Gaussian input, Z-matrix of N, CA and C with variables (Angstrom, degrees):
# hf/3-21g

backbone

0 1
 N
 C     1     B1
 C     2     B2     1     A1
 N     3     B3     2     A2     1     D1
 C     4     B4     3     A3     2     D2
 C     5     B5     4     A4     3     D3
 N     6     B6     5     A5     4     D4
 C     7     B7     6     A6     5     D5
 C     8     B8     7     A7     6     D6
 N     9     B9     8     A8     7     D7
 C    10    B10     9     A9     8     D8
 C    11    B11    10    A10     9     D9
 N    12    B12    11    A11    10    D10
 C    13    B13    12    A12    11    D11
 C    14    B14    13    A13    12    D12
 N    15    B15    14    A14    13    D13
 C    16    B16    15    A15    14    D14
 C    17    B17    16    A16    15    D15
 N    18    B18    17    A17    16    D16
 C    19    B19    18    A18    17    D17
 C    20    B20    19    A19    18    D18
 N    21    B21    20    A20    19    D19
 C    22    B22    21    A21    20    D20
 C    23    B23    22    A22    21    D21
 N    24    B24    23    A23    22    D22
 C    25    B25    24    A24    23    D23
 C    26    B26    25    A25    24    D24
 N    27    B27    26    A26    25    D25
 C    28    B28    27    A27    26    D26
 C    29    B29    28    A28    27    D27
 N    30    B30    29    A29    28    D28
 C    31    B31    30    A30    29    D29
 C    32    B32    31    A31    30    D30
 N    33    B33    32    A32    31    D31
 C    34    B34    33    A33    32    D32
 C    35    B35    34    A34    33    D33
 N    36    B36    35    A35    34    D34
 C    37    B37    36    A36    35    D35
 C    38    B38    37    A37    36    D36
 N    39    B39    38    A38    37    D37
 C    40    B40    39    A39    38    D38
 C    41    B41    40    A40    39    D39
 N    42    B42    41    A41    40    D40
 C    43    B43    42    A42    41    D41
 C    44    B44    43    A43    42    D42
 N    45    B45    44    A44    43    D43
 C    46    B46    45    A45    44    D44
 C    47    B47    46    A46    45    D45
 N    48    B48    47    A47    46    D46
 C    49    B49    48    A48    47    D47
 C    50    B50    49    A49    48    D48
 N    51    B51    50    A50    49    D49
 C    52    B52    51    A51    50    D50
 C    53    B53    52    A52    51    D51
 N    54    B54    53    A53    52    D52
 C    55    B55    54    A54    53    D53
 C    56    B56    55    A55    54    D54
 N    57    B57    56    A56    55    D55
 C    58    B58    57    A57    56    D56
 C    59    B59    58    A58    57    D57
 N    60    B60    59    A59    58    D58
 C    61    B61    60    A60    59    D59
 C    62    B62    61    A61    60    D60
 N    63    B63    62    A62    61    D61
 C    64    B64    63    A63    62    D62
 C    65    B65    64    A64    63    D63
 N    66    B66    65    A65    64    D64
 C    67    B67    66    A66    65    D65
 C    68    B68    67    A67    66    D66
 N    69    B69    68    A68    67    D67
 C    70    B70    69    A69    68    D68
 C    71    B71    70    A70    69    D69
 N    72    B72    71    A71    70    D70
 C    73    B73    72    A72    71    D71
 C    74    B74    73    A73    72    D72
 N    75    B75    74    A74    73    D73
 C    76    B76    75    A75    74    D74
 C    77    B77    76    A76    75    D75
 N    78    B78    77    A77    76    D76
 C    79    B79    78    A78    77    D77
 C    80    B80    79    A79    78    D78
 N    81    B81    80    A80    79    D79
 C    82    B82    81    A81    80    D80
 C    83    B83    82    A82    81    D81
 N    84    B84    83    A83    82    D82
 C    85    B85    84    A84    83    D83
 C    86    B86    85    A85    84    D84
 N    87    B87    86    A86    85    D85
 C    88    B88    87    A87    86    D86
 C    89    B89    88    A88    87    D87
 N    90    B90    89    A89    88    D88
 C    91    B91    90    A90    89    D89
 C    92    B92    91    A91    90    D90
 N    93    B93    92    A92    91    D91
 C    94    B94    93    A93    92    D92
 C    95    B95    94    A94    93    D93
 N    96    B96    95    A95    94    D94
 C    97    B97    96    A96    95    D95
 C    98    B98    97    A97    96    D96
 N    99    B99    98    A98    97    D97
 C   100   B100    99    A99    98    D98
 C   101   B101   100   A100    99    D99
 N   102   B102   101   A101   100   D100
 C   103   B103   102   A102   101   D101
 C   104   B104   103   A103   102   D102
 N   105   B105   104   A104   103   D103
 C   106   B106   105   A105   104   D104
 C   107   B107   106   A106   105   D105
 N   108   B108   107   A107   106   D106
 C   109   B109   108   A108   107   D107
 C   110   B110   109   A109   108   D108
 N   111   B111   110   A110   109   D109
 C   112   B112   111   A111   110   D110
 C   113   B113   112   A112   111   D111
 N   114   B114   113   A113   112   D112
 C   115   B115   114   A114   113   D113
 C   116   B116   115   A115   114   D114
 N   117   B117   116   A116   115   D115
 C   118   B118   117   A117   116   D116
 C   119   B119   118   A118   117   D117
 N   120   B120   119   A119   118   D118
 C   121   B121   120   A120   119   D119
 C   122   B122   121   A121   120   D120
 N   123   B123   122   A122   121   D121
 C   124   B124   123   A123   122   D122
 C   125   B125   124   A124   123   D123
 N   126   B126   125   A125   124   D124
 C   127   B127   126   A126   125   D125
 C   128   B128   127   A127   126   D126
 N   129   B129   128   A128   127   D127
 C   130   B130   129   A129   128   D128
 C   131   B131   130   A130   129   D129
 N   132   B132   131   A131   130   D130
 C   133   B133   132   A132   131   D131
 C   134   B134   133   A133   132   D132
 N   135   B135   134   A134   133   D133
 C   136   B136   135   A135   134   D134
 C   137   B137   136   A136   135   D135
 N   138   B138   137   A137   136   D136
 C   139   B139   138   A138   137   D137
 C   140   B140   139   A139   138   D138
 N   141   B141   140   A140   139   D139
 C   142   B142   141   A141   140   D140
 C   143   B143   142   A142   141   D141
 N   144   B144   143   A143   142   D142
 C   145   B145   144   A144   143   D143
 C   146   B146   145   A145   144   D144
 N   147   B147   146   A146   145   D145
 C   148   B148   147   A147   146   D146
 C   149   B149   148   A148   147   D147
 N   150   B150   149   A149   148   D148
 C   151   B151   150   A150   149   D149
 C   152   B152   151   A151   150   D150
 N   153   B153   152   A152   151   D151
 C   154   B154   153   A153   152   D152
 C   155   B155   154   A154   153   D153
 N   156   B156   155   A155   154   D154
 C   157   B157   156   A156   155   D155
 C   158   B158   157   A157   156   D156
 N   159   B159   158   A158   157   D157
 C   160   B160   159   A159   158   D158
 C   161   B161   160   A160   159   D159
 N   162   B162   161   A161   160   D160
 C   163   B163   162   A162   161   D161
 C   164   B164   163   A163   162   D162
 N   165   B165   164   A164   163   D163
 C   166   B166   165   A165   164   D164
 C   167   B167   166   A166   165   D165
 N   168   B168   167   A167   166   D166
 C   169   B169   168   A168   167   D167
 C   170   B170   169   A169   168   D168
 N   171   B171   170   A170   169   D169
 C   172   B172   171   A171   170   D170
 C   173   B173   172   A172   171   D171
 N   174   B174   173   A173   172   D172
 C   175   B175   174   A174   173   D173
 C   176   B176   175   A175   174   D174
 N   177   B177   176   A176   175   D175
 C   178   B178   177   A177   176   D176
 C   179   B179   178   A178   177   D177
 N   180   B180   179   A179   178   D178
 C   181   B181   180   A180   179   D179
 C   182   B182   181   A181   180   D180
 N   183   B183   182   A182   181   D181
 C   184   B184   183   A183   182   D182
 C   185   B185   184   A184   183   D183
 N   186   B186   185   A185   184   D184
 C   187   B187   186   A186   185   D185
 C   188   B188   187   A187   186   D186
 N   189   B189   188   A188   187   D187
 C   190   B190   189   A189   188   D188
 C   191   B191   190   A190   189   D189
 N   192   B192   191   A191   190   D190
 C   193   B193   192   A192   191   D191
 C   194   B194   193   A193   192   D192
 N   195   B195   194   A194   193   D193
 C   196   B196   195   A195   194   D194
 C   197   B197   196   A196   195   D195
 N   198   B198   197   A197   196   D196
 C   199   B199   198   A198   197   D197
 C   200   B200   199   A199   198   D198
 N   201   B201   200   A200   199   D199
 C   202   B202   201   A201   200   D200
 C   203   B203   202   A202   201   D201
 N   204   B204   203   A203   202   D202
 C   205   B205   204   A204   203   D203
 C   206   B206   205   A205   204   D204
 N   207   B207   206   A206   205   D205
 C   208   B208   207   A207   206   D206
 C   209   B209   208   A208   207   D207
 N   210   B210   209   A209   208   D208
 C   211   B211   210   A210   209   D209
 C   212   B212   211   A211   210   D210
 N   213   B213   212   A212   211   D211
 C   214   B214   213   A213   212   D212
 C   215   B215   214   A214   213   D213
 N   216   B216   215   A215   214   D214
 C   217   B217   216   A216   215   D215
 C   218   B218   217   A217   216   D216
 N   219   B219   218   A218   217   D217
 C   220   B220   219   A219   218   D218
 C   221   B221   220   A220   219   D219
 N   222   B222   221   A221   220   D220
 C   223   B223   222   A222   221   D221
 C   224   B224   223   A223   222   D222
 N   225   B225   224   A224   223   D223
 C   226   B226   225   A225   224   D224
 C   227   B227   226   A226   225   D225
 N   228   B228   227   A227   226   D226
 C   229   B229   228   A228   227   D227
 C   230   B230   229   A229   228   D228
 N   231   B231   230   A230   229   D229
 C   232   B232   231   A231   230   D230
 C   233   B233   232   A232   231   D231
 N   234   B234   233   A233   232   D232
 C   235   B235   234   A234   233   D233
 C   236   B236   235   A235   234   D234
 N   237   B237   236   A236   235   D235
 C   238   B238   237   A237   236   D236
 C   239   B239   238   A238   237   D237
 N   240   B240   239   A239   238   D238
 C   241   B241   240   A240   239   D239
 C   242   B242   241   A241   240   D240
 N   243   B243   242   A242   241   D241
 C   244   B244   243   A243   242   D242
 C   245   B245   244   A244   243   D243
 N   246   B246   245   A245   244   D244
 C   247   B247   246   A246   245   D245
 C   248   B248   247   A247   246   D246
 N   249   B249   248   A248   247   D247
 C   250   B250   249   A249   248   D248
 C   251   B251   250   A250   249   D249
 N   252   B252   251   A251   250   D250
 C   253   B253   252   A252   251   D251
 C   254   B254   253   A253   252   D252
 N   255   B255   254   A254   253   D253
 C   256   B256   255   A255   254   D254
 C   257   B257   256   A256   255   D255
 N   258   B258   257   A257   256   D256
 C   259   B259   258   A258   257   D257
 C   260   B260   259   A259   258   D258
 N   261   B261   260   A260   259   D259
 C   262   B262   261   A261   260   D260
 C   263   B263   262   A262   261   D261
 N   264   B264   263   A263   262   D262
 C   265   B265   264   A264   263   D263
 C   266   B266   265   A265   264   D264
 N   267   B267   266   A266   265   D265
 C   268   B268   267   A267   266   D266
 C   269   B269   268   A268   267   D267
 N   270   B270   269   A269   268   D268
 C   271   B271   270   A270   269   D269
 C   272   B272   271   A271   270   D270
 N   273   B273   272   A272   271   D271
 C   274   B274   273   A273   272   D272
 C   275   B275   274   A274   273   D273
 N   276   B276   275   A275   274   D274
 C   277   B277   276   A276   275   D275
 C   278   B278   277   A277   276   D276
 N   279   B279   278   A278   277   D277
 C   280   B280   279   A279   278   D278
 C   281   B281   280   A280   279   D279
 N   282   B282   281   A281   280   D280
 C   283   B283   282   A282   281   D281
 C   284   B284   283   A283   282   D282
 N   285   B285   284   A284   283   D283
 C   286   B286   285   A285   284   D284
 C   287   B287   286   A286   285   D285
 N   288   B288   287   A287   286   D286
 C   289   B289   288   A288   287   D287
 C   290   B290   289   A289   288   D288
 N   291   B291   290   A290   289   D289
 C   292   B292   291   A291   290   D290
 C   293   B293   292   A292   291   D291
 N   294   B294   293   A293   292   D292
 C   295   B295   294   A294   293   D293
 C   296   B296   295   A295   294   D294
 N   297   B297   296   A296   295   D295
 C   298   B298   297   A297   296   D296
 C   299   B299   298   A298   297   D297
 N   300   B300   299   A299   298   D298
 C   301   B301   300   A300   299   D299
 C   302   B302   301   A301   300   D300
 N   303   B303   302   A302   301   D301
 C   304   B304   303   A303   302   D302
 C   305   B305   304   A304   303   D303

   B1=1.4728
   B2=1.5436
   B3=1.3648
   B4=1.4272
   B5=1.5255
   B6=1.2882
   B7=1.4370
   B8=1.5675
   B9=1.3301
   B10=1.4377
   B11=1.5234
   B12=1.3347
   B13=1.4642
   B14=1.5082
   B15=1.3698
   B16=1.4643
   B17=1.5424
   B18=1.3339
   B19=1.3834
   B20=1.5078
   B21=1.2634
   B22=1.4569
   B23=1.5096
   B24=1.2966
   B25=1.4774
   B26=1.4781
   B27=1.3117
   B28=1.4820
   B29=1.5478
   B30=1.3099
   B31=1.4465
   B32=1.5009
   B33=1.3405
   B34=1.4149
   B35=1.5270
   B36=1.2685
   B37=1.5002
   B38=1.5057
   B39=1.2643
   B40=1.4399
   B41=1.4727
   B42=1.3243
   B43=1.4851
   B44=1.5761
   B45=1.3130
   B46=1.4331
   B47=1.5241
   B48=1.4111
   B49=1.4402
   B50=1.5557
   B51=1.3495
   B52=1.4607
   B53=1.5119
   B54=1.2833
   B55=1.4515
   B56=1.5475
   B57=1.3307
   B58=1.4323
   B59=1.5315
   B60=1.2933
   B61=1.4886
   B62=1.5676
   B63=1.3004
   B64=1.4392
   B65=1.5646
   B66=1.2820
   B67=1.4600
   B68=1.4741
   B69=1.3450
   B70=1.4657
   B71=1.5118
   B72=1.3287
   B73=1.4748
   B74=1.5334
   B75=1.3743
   B76=1.4413
   B77=1.5307
   B78=1.3386
   B79=1.4902
   B80=1.5397
   B81=1.3525
   B82=1.4780
   B83=1.5429
   B84=1.2635
   B85=1.4646
   B86=1.4946
   B87=1.3582
   B88=1.4096
   B89=1.5320
   B90=1.3575
   B91=1.4988
   B92=1.5255
   B93=1.2758
   B94=1.4360
   B95=1.5699
   B96=1.3112
   B97=1.4945
   B98=1.5230
   B99=1.3531
   B100=1.4435
   B101=1.5273
   B102=1.3580
   B103=1.4443
   B104=1.5535
   B105=1.2625
   B106=1.5165
   B107=1.5208
   B108=1.2765
   B109=1.4673
   B110=1.5715
   B111=1.2914
   B112=1.4226
   B113=1.5553
   B114=1.3414
   B115=1.4292
   B116=1.4682
   B117=1.3455
   B118=1.5217
   B119=1.4803
   B120=1.3536
   B121=1.4572
   B122=1.4743
   B123=1.3914
   B124=1.4787
   B125=1.4492
   B126=1.3592
   B127=1.4843
   B128=1.5957
   B129=1.3280
   B130=1.4704
   B131=1.5164
   B132=1.2979
   B133=1.5107
   B134=1.4771
   B135=1.3448
   B136=1.4607
   B137=1.5046
   B138=1.3400
   B139=1.5240
   B140=1.5084
   B141=1.3042
   B142=1.4364
   B143=1.5501
   B144=1.3338
   B145=1.4741
   B146=1.5035
   B147=1.2933
   B148=1.4459
   B149=1.5225
   B150=1.4074
   B151=1.4200
   B152=1.4762
   B153=1.3342
   B154=1.4987
   B155=1.5203
   B156=1.2507
   B157=1.4941
   B158=1.5492
   B159=1.3174
   B160=1.5128
   B161=1.5149
   B162=1.3495
   B163=1.4506
   B164=1.5760
   B165=1.3027
   B166=1.4596
   B167=1.5366
   B168=1.2887
   B169=1.4321
   B170=1.5511
   B171=1.3410
   B172=1.4387
   B173=1.5766
   B174=1.3707
   B175=1.4844
   B176=1.5622
   B177=1.3040
   B178=1.3883
   B179=1.5773
   B180=1.4020
   B181=1.3755
   B182=1.5100
   B183=1.3418
   B184=1.4656
   B185=1.5201
   B186=1.3289
   B187=1.4511
   B188=1.5532
   B189=1.2429
   B190=1.4860
   B191=1.5515
   B192=1.3277
   B193=1.4285
   B194=1.5638
   B195=1.3336
   B196=1.5459
   B197=1.5506
   B198=1.3023
   B199=1.4497
   B200=1.5048
   B201=1.2992
   B202=1.4232
   B203=1.5064
   B204=1.3187
   B205=1.4619
   B206=1.5435
   B207=1.3361
   B208=1.4594
   B209=1.5556
   B210=1.2382
   B211=1.4690
   B212=1.5315
   B213=1.3777
   B214=1.4535
   B215=1.4946
   B216=1.3485
   B217=1.4386
   B218=1.4937
   B219=1.2881
   B220=1.4178
   B221=1.6017
   B222=1.2933
   B223=1.4279
   B224=1.5163
   B225=1.2827
   B226=1.4772
   B227=1.4194
   B228=1.3886
   B229=1.4051
   B230=1.5408
   B231=1.3399
   B232=1.4628
   B233=1.5498
   B234=1.3472
   B235=1.4511
   B236=1.5958
   B237=1.3262
   B238=1.4714
   B239=1.5390
   B240=1.2869
   B241=1.4958
   B242=1.4274
   B243=1.3857
   B244=1.4392
   B245=1.5799
   B246=1.2946
   B247=1.4690
   B248=1.5026
   B249=1.3372
   B250=1.5027
   B251=1.5188
   B252=1.3752
   B253=1.4260
   B254=1.4844
   B255=1.3184
   B256=1.4099
   B257=1.5455
   B258=1.3265
   B259=1.4869
   B260=1.5715
   B261=1.3420
   B262=1.5229
   B263=1.5320
   B264=1.3237
   B265=1.4988
   B266=1.5033
   B267=1.3569
   B268=1.4196
   B269=1.5473
   B270=1.3232
   B271=1.5150
   B272=1.5170
   B273=1.3583
   B274=1.4946
   B275=1.4725
   B276=1.3366
   B277=1.4892
   B278=1.5020
   B279=1.3556
   B280=1.4997
   B281=1.5427
   B282=1.2956
   B283=1.4807
   B284=1.5811
   B285=1.3216
   B286=1.4429
   B287=1.5600
   B288=1.2829
   B289=1.4460
   B290=1.5786
   B291=1.2424
   B292=1.4194
   B293=1.5978
   B294=1.3412
   B295=1.5077
   B296=1.5328
   B297=1.3834
   B298=1.4387
   B299=1.5365
   B300=1.3187
   B301=1.4544
   B302=1.5521
   B303=1.3188
   B304=1.5101
   B305=1.4700
   A1=111.87
   A2=113.06
   A3=115.68
   A4=106.47
   A5=113.78
   A6=118.60
   A7=108.39
   A8=114.92
   A9=119.37
   A10=110.33
   A11=115.92
   A12=118.09
   A13=111.92
   A14=113.82
   A15=119.38
   A16=108.45
   A17=116.53
   A18=120.94
   A19=112.66
   A20=115.60
   A21=118.60
   A22=114.25
   A23=116.00
   A24=121.16
   A25=115.35
   A26=115.33
   A27=120.30
   A28=109.57
   A29=115.65
   A30=120.46
   A31=111.17
   A32=115.76
   A33=117.72
   A34=113.24
   A35=115.72
   A36=120.66
   A37=109.79
   A38=117.24
   A39=122.04
   A40=114.04
   A41=115.18
   A42=122.64
   A43=105.35
   A44=119.10
   A45=118.52
   A46=112.61
   A47=115.87
   A48=120.47
   A49=107.84
   A50=114.18
   A51=118.73
   A52=107.95
   A53=116.07
   A54=119.95
   A55=109.28
   A56=114.92
   A57=120.28
   A58=109.31
   A59=114.05
   A60=122.23
   A61=107.70
   A62=117.92
   A63=119.97
   A64=115.42
   A65=115.71
   A66=118.95
   A67=111.19
   A68=116.86
   A69=118.90
   A70=113.84
   A71=114.60
   A72=116.51
   A73=109.23
   A74=118.96
   A75=118.87
   A76=111.17
   A77=116.22
   A78=120.37
   A79=112.60
   A80=114.28
   A81=119.87
   A82=108.76
   A83=118.93
   A84=121.86
   A85=111.73
   A86=118.00
   A87=122.06
   A88=112.50
   A89=117.08
   A90=119.67
   A91=111.82
   A92=121.98
   A93=122.24
   A94=109.39
   A95=111.91
   A96=118.29
   A97=107.12
   A98=116.58
   A99=120.46
   A100=110.64
   A101=114.98
   A102=122.73
   A103=112.32
   A104=119.87
   A105=121.78
   A106=110.36
   A107=115.86
   A108=120.59
   A109=110.31
   A110=116.41
   A111=121.62
   A112=109.33
   A113=116.18
   A114=117.24
   A115=115.07
   A116=116.60
   A117=119.31
   A118=111.09
   A119=114.65
   A120=115.54
   A121=109.72
   A122=118.41
   A123=118.05
   A124=110.89
   A125=117.21
   A126=120.72
   A127=110.96
   A128=114.29
   A129=119.06
   A130=108.10
   A131=118.37
   A132=121.78
   A133=112.06
   A134=118.81
   A135=121.50
   A136=107.48
   A137=120.03
   A138=119.94
   A139=108.96
   A140=121.28
   A141=124.20
   A142=110.22
   A143=116.70
   A144=120.25
   A145=115.09
   A146=116.85
   A147=123.69
   A148=108.33
   A149=118.15
   A150=118.80
   A151=112.33
   A152=116.97
   A153=119.52
   A154=109.76
   A155=116.64
   A156=122.76
   A157=109.34
   A158=116.79
   A159=120.28
   A160=111.36
   A161=114.99
   A162=120.31
   A163=110.24
   A164=115.62
   A165=120.82
   A166=111.53
   A167=115.45
   A168=120.53
   A169=111.44
   A170=113.94
   A171=117.64
   A172=112.76
   A173=113.54
   A174=116.37
   A175=109.41
   A176=118.83
   A177=122.92
   A178=108.70
   A179=117.40
   A180=119.57
   A181=112.09
   A182=119.40
   A183=123.48
   A184=114.51
   A185=113.23
   A186=121.23
   A187=110.03
   A188=116.43
   A189=123.50
   A190=113.64
   A191=115.32
   A192=120.22
   A193=113.07
   A194=112.27
   A195=119.23
   A196=107.04
   A197=116.76
   A198=119.10
   A199=110.19
   A200=121.17
   A201=125.34
   A202=111.33
   A203=116.20
   A204=119.83
   A205=112.87
   A206=116.36
   A207=122.55
   A208=110.96
   A209=114.94
   A210=119.66
   A211=107.33
   A212=116.35
   A213=121.65
   A214=112.37
   A215=118.06
   A216=121.98
   A217=116.83
   A218=117.10
   A219=124.82
   A220=111.67
   A221=116.85
   A222=123.29
   A223=112.31
   A224=117.09
   A225=121.95
   A226=111.51
   A227=119.20
   A228=123.29
   A229=105.61
   A230=116.00
   A231=119.71
   A232=107.58
   A233=113.47
   A234=120.21
   A235=112.13
   A236=114.47
   A237=118.21
   A238=109.45
   A239=118.26
   A240=121.20
   A241=110.58
   A242=117.78
   A243=122.40
   A244=109.75
   A245=114.70
   A246=119.48
   A247=114.04
   A248=116.09
   A249=119.28
   A250=108.17
   A251=120.87
   A252=122.58
   A253=113.14
   A254=118.61
   A255=123.87
   A256=112.97
   A257=111.59
   A258=117.95
   A259=110.68
   A260=115.62
   A261=119.15
   A262=107.46
   A263=116.85
   A264=119.60
   A265=109.83
   A266=119.94
   A267=125.35
   A268=109.97
   A269=112.59
   A270=119.40
   A271=110.25
   A272=115.24
   A273=114.78
   A274=112.61
   A275=118.98
   A276=125.16
   A277=106.73
   A278=114.64
   A279=118.34
   A280=113.02
   A281=113.44
   A282=118.95
   A283=110.51
   A284=113.84
   A285=116.87
   A286=112.99
   A287=113.45
   A288=120.33
   A289=111.30
   A290=117.15
   A291=121.45
   A292=107.06
   A293=117.12
   A294=121.02
   A295=107.24
   A296=119.26
   A297=120.75
   A298=112.85
   A299=113.72
   A300=120.60
   A301=112.36
   A302=112.81
   A303=118.03
   A304=107.87
   D1=144.41
   D2=178.57
   D3=-102.79
   D4=136.81
   D5=178.94
   D6=-103.43
   D7=130.95
   D8=177.06
   D9=-100.35
   D10=127.04
   D11=-176.62
   D12=-94.56
   D13=128.46
   D14=178.01
   D15=-114.32
   D16=153.88
   D17=176.03
   D18=-95.44
   D19=172.69
   D20=174.25
   D21=83.95
   D22=22.73
   D23=174.93
   D24=78.24
   D25=6.23
   D26=176.50
   D27=-75.25
   D28=139.66
   D29=177.90
   D30=-65.64
   D31=152.32
   D32=176.12
   D33=-73.17
   D34=160.72
   D35=176.72
   D36=-130.66
   D37=166.40
   D38=177.54
   D39=-110.47
   D40=149.56
   D41=177.01
   D42=-93.64
   D43=135.65
   D44=-178.92
   D45=-55.72
   D46=146.63
   D47=176.82
   D48=-65.55
   D49=154.52
   D50=177.90
   D51=-124.90
   D52=125.83
   D53=179.78
   D54=-84.11
   D55=129.14
   D56=177.63
   D57=-133.87
   D58=168.11
   D59=179.39
   D60=-71.52
   D61=144.30
   D62=178.05
   D63=-52.45
   D64=-34.21
   D65=179.11
   D66=-66.89
   D67=-40.66
   D68=176.52
   D69=-64.79
   D70=-42.80
   D71=177.90
   D72=-59.99
   D73=-42.29
   D74=-179.57
   D75=-63.45
   D76=-37.30
   D77=177.56
   D78=-62.15
   D79=-41.07
   D80=175.50
   D81=-64.30
   D82=-49.01
   D83=-178.58
   D84=-60.68
   D85=-31.06
   D86=-178.36
   D87=-69.54
   D88=-25.65
   D89=179.64
   D90=-97.53
   D91=7.27
   D92=178.58
   D93=-67.19
   D94=138.91
   D95=175.81
   D96=-69.54
   D97=156.23
   D98=177.05
   D99=-55.42
   D100=129.27
   D101=179.81
   D102=78.30
   D103=-2.51
   D104=-179.34
   D105=-84.66
   D106=133.74
   D107=178.79
   D108=-86.40
   D109=161.73
   D110=172.57
   D111=-59.91
   D112=-44.14
   D113=179.23
   D114=-62.61
   D115=-35.96
   D116=175.91
   D117=-65.54
   D118=-38.51
   D119=-178.57
   D120=-67.14
   D121=-43.50
   D122=-177.80
   D123=-64.31
   D124=-43.22
   D125=178.08
   D126=-55.25
   D127=-45.99
   D128=-178.10
   D129=-65.44
   D130=-39.60
   D131=178.54
   D132=-64.40
   D133=-42.51
   D134=179.99
   D135=-68.56
   D136=-40.45
   D137=-179.62
   D138=-65.88
   D139=-38.52
   D140=178.25
   D141=-66.04
   D142=-41.76
   D143=173.93
   D144=-59.34
   D145=-43.84
   D146=178.61
   D147=-61.14
   D148=-49.55
   D149=-178.39
   D150=-64.88
   D151=-36.12
   D152=177.91
   D153=-60.84
   D154=-46.10
   D155=-176.98
   D156=-67.60
   D157=-37.26
   D158=176.23
   D159=-63.77
   D160=-47.62
   D161=178.68
   D162=-61.31
   D163=-41.93
   D164=-179.52
   D165=-63.69
   D166=-41.85
   D167=179.64
   D168=-64.18
   D169=-41.48
   D170=179.17
   D171=-69.59
   D172=-32.12
   D173=176.28
   D174=-68.02
   D175=-40.62
   D176=-177.93
   D177=-66.52
   D178=-41.61
   D179=-179.64
   D180=-65.15
   D181=-39.17
   D182=172.95
   D183=-58.74
   D184=-41.52
   D185=179.71
   D186=-65.11
   D187=-49.23
   D188=173.10
   D189=-53.93
   D190=-48.41
   D191=176.52
   D192=-60.18
   D193=-42.73
   D194=178.64
   D195=-62.64
   D196=-46.61
   D197=-177.65
   D198=-62.20
   D199=-42.94
   D200=177.63
   D201=-62.10
   D202=-43.70
   D203=178.36
   D204=-63.84
   D205=-39.00
   D206=175.68
   D207=-63.62
   D208=-39.02
   D209=-177.66
   D210=-70.48
   D211=-42.04
   D212=179.87
   D213=-63.12
   D214=-45.65
   D215=-178.05
   D216=-90.19
   D217=-15.78
   D218=-175.96
   D219=69.59
   D220=15.64
   D221=177.85
   D222=-95.29
   D223=115.75
   D224=-179.27
   D225=-127.65
   D226=152.55
   D227=175.38
   D228=-111.09
   D229=129.44
   D230=-179.36
   D231=-63.03
   D232=144.72
   D233=179.90
   D234=-60.15
   D235=-35.93
   D236=179.86
   D237=-63.57
   D238=-35.22
   D239=179.32
   D240=-67.56
   D241=-43.68
   D242=178.93
   D243=-63.01
   D244=-50.23
   D245=179.43
   D246=-56.47
   D247=-42.09
   D248=178.40
   D249=-62.72
   D250=-45.43
   D251=178.54
   D252=-60.00
   D253=-42.41
   D254=176.56
   D255=-61.50
   D256=-42.69
   D257=-179.17
   D258=-65.34
   D259=-35.12
   D260=178.06
   D261=-66.76
   D262=-44.43
   D263=-179.59
   D264=-61.81
   D265=-40.27
   D266=179.71
   D267=-61.98
   D268=-50.94
   D269=179.44
   D270=-56.53
   D271=-46.10
   D272=-177.79
   D273=-66.25
   D274=-35.16
   D275=-179.59
   D276=-64.36
   D277=-47.20
   D278=179.87
   D279=-61.44
   D280=-40.64
   D281=-179.05
   D282=-66.54
   D283=-37.31
   D284=177.87
   D285=-70.37
   D286=-36.73
   D287=175.58
   D288=-66.38
   D289=-37.34
   D290=-178.38
   D291=-68.64
   D292=-36.44
   D293=-177.76
   D294=-70.45
   D295=-34.33
   D296=179.33
   D297=-68.82
   D298=-28.68
   D299=-176.92
   D300=-72.78
   D301=-23.49
   D302=-173.40
   D303=-82.22

């Protein structure tokens, strides 16, 4: 069982056990860091999944708000303009990284 730790004096709770094939369990155990338990790995994985879904939901909400605002105002930015700006940022970041490596 995985125990989830909460702050504020709240008691801990468990996450339900998950049945997996023996081969998969062996694959998971093979990637554990030194001294890491299977429970710690599962807890970290669940926490990462929760955070990923939270960030994704926020991203979608921002996109929907932006869409609604564009529809309301009629002000849109062409995709090519956005992609060009992103490409410039990427090129600048790559150039800076290349300078640091030298």
